[in-house]
Structure formats: structure tokens, C-alpha cells
C-alpha positions as CSV (number, residue, x, y, z in Angstrom):
1,M,4.2,-2.8,1.4
2,S,5.9,-6.2,1.8
3,D,4.4,-9.6,0.4
4,A,5.7,-11.3,3.1
5,V,2.5,-13.4,3.9
6,D,2.6,-17.0,5.5
7,T,0.7,-18.8,2.9
8,T,2.1,-22.2,4.5
9,P,-1.6,-24.2,3.7
10,S,-1.3,-25.8,6.8
11,S,-4.6,-25.3,8.7
12,G,-7.3,-22.6,7.7
13,R,-5.1,-20.0,8.2
14,V,-4.9,-18.9,4.6
15,R,-8.6,-18.9,3.8
16,L,-9.1,-17.2,7.5
17,L,-7.4,-13.9,5.5
18,E,-8.7,-14.4,2.5
19,R,-12.3,-13.9,4.2
20,V,-11.1,-11.3,6.0
21,A,-9.3,-9.5,3.2
22,D,-12.7,-9.9,1.2
23,H,-14.5,-8.6,4.5
24,V,-12.5,-5.3,4.8
25,L,-12.5,-4.6,0.8
26,A,-16.1,-4.5,1.3
27,H,-16.6,-3.1,4.0
28,G,-13.9,-1.6,5.9
29,A,-11.9,-2.3,8.9
30,T,-12.9,1.3,11.7
31,D,-15.4,0.2,14.5
32,L,-14.7,-3.3,14.1
33,S,-14.7,-5.4,16.9
34,L,-12.8,-9.3,17.0
35,S,-16.2,-10.4,17.9
36,E,-17.8,-8.8,14.5
37,L,-14.9,-9.7,12.5
38,A,-14.9,-13.4,13.3
39,R,-18.7,-13.2,12.5
40,A,-18.2,-11.4,10.0
41,V,-15.6,-14.5,8.3
42,G,-17.6,-17.3,9.7
43,S,-15.3,-18.3,12.4
44,N,-14.5,-17.1,16.4
45,N,-12.8,-15.1,18.8
46,R,-10.6,-18.1,19.4
47,M,-9.5,-19.1,16.0
48,L,-8.5,-15.9,15.4
49,L,-6.6,-14.9,18.1
50,Y,-4.8,-18.8,17.8
51,H,-3.8,-18.3,14.3
52,F,-2.7,-14.4,14.1
53,G,-2.1,-13.4,18.2
54,S,-4.4,-10.2,17.7
55,K,-6.9,-7.9,16.0
56,E,-4.2,-5.7,14.7
57,A,-2.0,-8.4,13.6
58,V,-4.7,-10.3,11.4
59,L,-6.1,-7.2,9.9
60,G,-2.5,-6.4,9.6
61,Q,-2.1,-9.9,7.4
62,A,-5.7,-9.2,5.6
63,I,-4.0,-5.8,4.4
64,L,-1.3,-7.6,2.8
65,V,-3.3,-10.2,1.2
66,A,-5.6,-7.6,-0.2
67,F,-2.5,-5.8,-1.8
68,T,-1.6,-8.8,-3.9
69,R,-4.9,-8.5,-5.6
70,F,-5.1,-5.3,-7.4
71,P,-1.9,-6.2,-9.8
72,H,-1.9,-2.1,-11.4
73,L,-1.3,-1.1,-7.5
74,H,1.0,-4.3,-6.5
75,G,3.5,-4.4,-9.8
76,A,4.0,-0.5,-9.9
77,L,7.4,-0.7,-8.1
78,R,8.3,-3.4,-9.5
79,R,7.9,-2.2,-12.6
80,L,9.6,1.6,-11.4
81,A,12.6,-0.9,-10.4
82,E,12.9,-3.6,-13.4
83,D,11.4,-1.5,-16.8
84,E,13.8,0.0,-19.1
85,G,13.8,3.3,-20.5
86,P,14.0,7.4,-18.9
87,L,13.3,7.4,-14.9
88,R,11.0,10.4,-15.8
89,D,9.0,8.1,-17.8
90,R,9.2,5.3,-15.4
91,L,7.8,7.3,-12.5
92,L,4.9,8.8,-14.5
93,Q,3.8,4.8,-15.3
94,A,3.9,4.4,-11.8
95,W,1.4,7.4,-10.5
96,Q,-0.5,5.7,-13.8
97,D,-0.2,2.2,-12.1
98,I,-1.1,3.4,-8.7
99,A,-4.2,5.6,-9.5
100,H,-6.2,2.6,-11.8
101,D,-9.9,3.2,-10.9
102,D,-9.1,-0.6,-10.1
103,N,-7.1,-0.1,-7.1
104,L,-9.8,2.5,-5.3
105,P,-10.7,0.0,-3.3
106,F,-7.0,-0.7,-1.9
107,L,-6.5,2.5,-1.4
108,A,-9.5,3.3,0.6
109,L,-8.9,0.2,2.9
110,F,-5.3,1.9,3.2
111,F,-6.2,4.8,4.4
112,Q,-8.8,4.0,6.2
113,S,-6.2,1.2,8.1
114,F,-3.7,3.9,8.5
115,G,-6.1,6.3,10.5
116,V,-7.1,3.2,12.5
117,A,-3.9,2.3,13.4
118,L,-2.5,5.8,14.1
119,Y,-4.8,5.8,17.9
120,H,-2.9,2.4,19.1
121,P,0.5,3.1,17.6
122,E,1.9,0.6,19.9
123,R,0.0,-1.9,18.8
124,N,0.3,-1.5,15.0
125,T,4.3,-0.9,15.0
126,E,4.5,-3.4,12.2
127,L,1.7,-1.7,10.0
128,L,2.3,1.5,10.3
129,G,6.4,0.3,9.3
130,S,5.4,-0.9,6.6
131,M,3.5,1.7,5.4
132,G,6.1,4.2,5.9
133,E,8.9,2.4,5.0
134,E,8.5,-0.2,2.4
135,W,7.8,2.4,-0.8
136,V,10.3,4.4,0.2
137,D,13.4,1.8,0.5
138,A,11.9,0.9,-3.0
139,V,12.1,4.0,-4.5
140,H,15.1,5.2,-3.0
141,A,16.6,1.5,-4.6
142,V,15.7,2.9,-7.6
143,L,17.2,6.6,-7.4
144,A,20.6,5.8,-5.6
145,R,21.1,3.7,-9.0
146,E,20.0,6.3,-11.2
147,G,22.8,7.8,-9.1
148,L,20.2,11.0,-8.4
149,P,21.8,12.9,-5.4
150,E,20.3,12.5,-1.6
151,P,18.1,9.5,-2.9
152,R,16.7,8.7,0.5
153,A,15.5,12.3,1.4
154,L,14.2,12.9,-3.0
155,A,11.8,8.9,-2.1
156,T,10.4,10.1,0.4
157,E,9.7,13.7,-1.0
158,V,8.2,11.4,-4.0
159,V,6.4,9.2,-1.8
160,A,5.1,11.5,-0.1
161,V,3.5,13.2,-3.2
162,L,2.4,9.9,-4.5
163,R,0.3,9.4,-0.7
164,G,-1.0,13.2,-1.4
165,L,-2.0,12.2,-4.6
166,Q,-3.4,9.4,-3.6
167,F,-5.6,10.8,-1.0
168,A,-7.0,13.5,-3.5
169,L,-7.9,11.1,-5.9
170,L,-10.0,9.5,-3.2
171,S,-12.1,12.7,-1.7
172,G,-12.8,13.3,-5.8
173,T,-10.2,15.8,-7.4
174,D,-10.2,15.4,-10.9
175,R,-7.8,12.8,-12.1
176,A,-6.3,15.2,-15.1
177,V,-5.5,17.8,-12.2
178,L,-3.5,15.0,-10.5
179,D,-1.7,13.8,-13.6
180,A,-0.4,17.3,-14.2
181,A,0.3,17.5,-10.7
182,F,2.5,14.7,-10.6
183,A,4.1,15.5,-14.4
184,G,4.9,19.1,-12.6
185,H,6.9,17.2,-10.1
186,V,8.4,14.5,-11.8
187,A,9.6,17.5,-13.9
188,R,11.3,19.3,-11.0
189,L,13.3,16.7,-10.2
190,P,17.0,16.4,-10.6
191,I,16.9,13.9,-13.0
192,P,19.9,14.4,-15.9
193,D,17.8,14.7,-19.2
194,G,18.3,11.2,-21.2
195,S,17.6,9.1,-17.7
């Protein structure tokens, strides 16, 4: 997910985003009207609409703010791209970072927000685009730099596997089983030995 959150301190926009992020991390985002959200964060509909334009926009921005609060998750793709060492090891570390227990509240919010957004894709194009493409783009850049064949398709596959594992993790699947599943997937990737 992108870090492109407007954090200009001009108005109360940033404080509102922080409070919305607090609320949705604690209570979720489903069945939440704009009025309920405004009351929960000590504001009103008019102010939320003034700052963000729509309920979908404020929730989308709040998810980005929430994302930055989870350092294991926030840094997983950066470390995959920047750390030294064999690519297989870096991919395995990315899964460990993503699956860290501290990230579970964000992962739950991520999947919940994705499900809600699918009911009104026309109102959630930015959020859905971000959820669908940003991680693929980041992994693609790493795989292309490593010279792997068909890096875009391979990046899509890796992210899809990671998303499925995250879903299974939230559903209560044993962590050791998920670790072994991802290790098996990484072992089958067309990564040259020593890379």
C-alpha cells in the first residue's frame, strides 16, 4: 500500500485521519455510516465531507494511515527490495514480517475493507487499485532486477500466495503449516541457485 497520505498540518485533517484509523482498527469498517463514523471520532458529517469528499475516501486514507503503524508490515516490501542476501531468504523474511502477530489487526482491517469495497467498486477505485497493484508492482521490481523470467506474472503469483496465506492466518490456520506452505512455494520459484 502507498504511503502517499496528505499529512499537511493545515487543518484538523491529520487529527481526523488518526482518529478514524484508531476507530476502524478497534471496531472495523463494515456497516459504518458516515454519521456513525463522524460521531465516533468526535466530528460531524460536514467536516468529514469537507476534508475527504466521501466516506469511502476517508476510510481509504485512514487505512493508509493505519498501515504506517505496523512496522513489520510497513517495512516488509522495503526490506525485500533493499536488503542484501539471497532472494529466497528475503522472500521468506517478507512472509515472516507480514505474518508477525503485531500485524493481525491491520490484516483484519485490510480484508474487511477489501470486502466492503467490492460492493461498490465504482466508489472505491483508488482503494481497490492500491490493494490490487501496489504490492505486485513492488515485488515485480525486485524480481525484474533479479532477472527472473516473466517477472510480472511471477510477482502476481507471489502476492496472490501471500494474500491467501494472510487470509488463512486470520482464519486460524496453524502458523507452522503456513510457514511450510510458503517455504514450499518459494522453493519452486525459478530463482537461480545462489540468488
